[in-house]
N, C-alpha and C positions, 0 to 999 in steps of 0.2 A: 288039484282043488279046483281048477278051470271045469275038466273033464268033468267032476259033479256038479259045478253049478249049471253046466251048460246039458247035463241029463236032468236037474230037476226043472231047468225050462221048458224043455221039452215037453217033460212028464206031466207039467202044469198044462201045457196048449194044449198038450195031444192024448189027457185022460178023460175017459170017460165017466169017472166017476162022477156022482152029483154033485157033490162038496166042491169038487174042482169044476166041476164046469158052470155052479152059481157064481164062486167067487171072479171066475175067469169074467163070465157076462157081467159082473159088477166092474168088475176093474176097466172093461173094453168102454161101456157107457159112461161111467167117469170120466174115460181118456177124451170120446167122444166131446161130452160135453165143454172139459175145458179146454178144447181145441175149438169150439164155436163160440164159449164165451170168451175166449184171446182175441178172435176175429171182430166178435161184437164189440168189445172194451178198443182195438186198433181203431176200427171206424168211429165212433162215437167219440171218444177223446171225453168221454163224462164217466164219471165214480158210479151214476146211476143211469145207465143208457138203455134201462127198461122202466114203462111204469106202466100200470095195471089200470084202468080207468073205471072209476066208482061211478060217474054221474051219465046223466044223458044232455047233459047240456051242450057237447058240440055235435050230438044227431043231426044230421043221420049219417055222419059222414066218420066220425069215429062215436060207436056207440060204447053203453057199460060193458064190463068182460071183455072190453081189447087190451091187449099190451101192443104200448108203441115205444118202437126201435125212436130214441132221440139222439143228436150228436150235437156237439158244443159247439156252438155260434161263433164261425167268424162275421156273419151279417146278418138281419134280419131284414127282409121285405115284407114291407107292410100290406094292408088290403087296399090302402090308397094308390102306393107306388106299385104295387102288382098289377091293379083295374088299369094300369097307365101302359105297362111294359109286357101285361098279358102274362104275369106270371102265375098260375096256380098248382096251389098242393092241399089236398086233402079237401075236392070238390068245389074249392073257392079260390079265391085270390090272396095274395100274402100266406107269411108264415104263419103258423099252429108252433106255441113257444109253451116250455113249460117255466114255470117258475115260481120263486117263495112270495108270497103275498107281503107286501112291505117289507121284503126283504128276511124276514122270519124265519131262522133253521127250525122254529119247534113249529112251524103251520103247515100243514098238508100243501104241496105244492097245487098248481092248478095249472091243468091246459087249455088255454083258449088262444081263438086265433089273434093277429098282433092288428090293428086297425090302423093307426094312421101316430106319429109323432109330435107331441105335443113340446114346447119349450115353457120354461119358466114363465108364471106371469100369463101363458094363455087363457082365454076364457073356454069351458064345458059346453055343452048343449043344455046343462042346469043354469049357466051362468057363473058358476064359481071358479074363480082364479087356481089355476095350478100353481106349489110352491115351488116344485123343481121339476122340470125336463124329462122324460120319460113316455113309455108306449103304453097306446090307451091299450084294450083290449075287451076282447068279447066273446063270447060262448055263440058258435051257430046257429043252436036252437035257444037262443035268447034272444030277448026286445029291447034289451037295454045295453049299456057299455057297463063293465066292471068298475068303474072308474068316475063318479068315488061312491059307487052302491057301497050299502051295506049286507053284509053275510052272516047267519045265523049266528052269534057270537064272535065274532072277526072285529075289530075296529073298522074304519074308513080305508079302503082300499085308497093308493095312490098309485099315479103314472110309474109302470114299470121299468125301473134304471135298469141298466144292460147288465150291472153286474147281479143283477136278482136274476136273468134268466140261465135255469140249469140248461137248456137243451134248445132245439129245434126237431121237429117231428118230422120224423122221415118216412119210416115205414109203419106199419099196422098190424099185427096177426088177431082177427075176429075170434072173441070168446075162450082167450087160455089163460088172460086175467082173471077168469071164474076162481082159478086154483089159488092164484096168488092172494083174491078179496078173500077166501075162506080161511086161509092160513093165522093170518091176526091171532084169534082167540086163542091156538092152540100152540102155536111155534114161538109168536114173539115173547110170551111172559115168559120163555121157555131160556132163549138164545136172544132176544134184542131187547129185553124191555116193553114197555108202553109202546103200544101204537097211533099214532095221531088217527081218529077217521075224522071224515068230512064227507059232506050230503052234495060237494058240489067239484069235487077235486080229483086228483090223482095219486095215486098211492105210488113212491117209490119203490122199487124193488129192491130188500137190501141185500149187500153182499151175501150173506150166507145164504138166503132164498134165492138169488139169484138160479145158481145151478140144480134146484130143486122146479124151480119155474120151465127153463129150457129142458128139462130131465120129462120133466110133466108129458111137455109137446111130443119129442120124440117116444114116448111109450106109448101114447095114444093115436098115433097116426099107422095106420095098418094099411 
């Protein structure tokens, strides 16, 4: 029995049959994707380690169509703190974070820079007092901070509580997100249900589409 199994494996690995070759290439590609995604998940510590950027609010440092690798935050360095310590990420002081607006899991996450921390009762530049502590955020390409701005079809944004943060942006792959952004109209209704679209934020790459996103980068880089 072992000899037969060994013979079948050898035939599969060395056969010149085009169907065996096709299956072999697919299996090897999937193994590579699985290995890479295992490393990505282990490094990120997040259930959604990759995000595809939908808007230009972080340009020129993060652009539409970029894929960004995020990591579960142990701490967040704000622009204010980064300016003091000379800590920079993505071309400016402080960390870029991905967060859920007002902690709402049904809304598309936003990827913006953490500017500074406020405590409950502090006053924002528009003279409004904040009700709870959190981070004030801003897109590098935006003129004003997010809080308490109004985005189309959204409630007023509140300071970002630490538990609303999905991750801190660490790396970006220019242009690879266009594949992900093109998928929802075709794939999401079939596999994942409706996809939340937005003009201001980042689409988290769902579990079933992560291997497709990574695989697309492998197959296009020659």
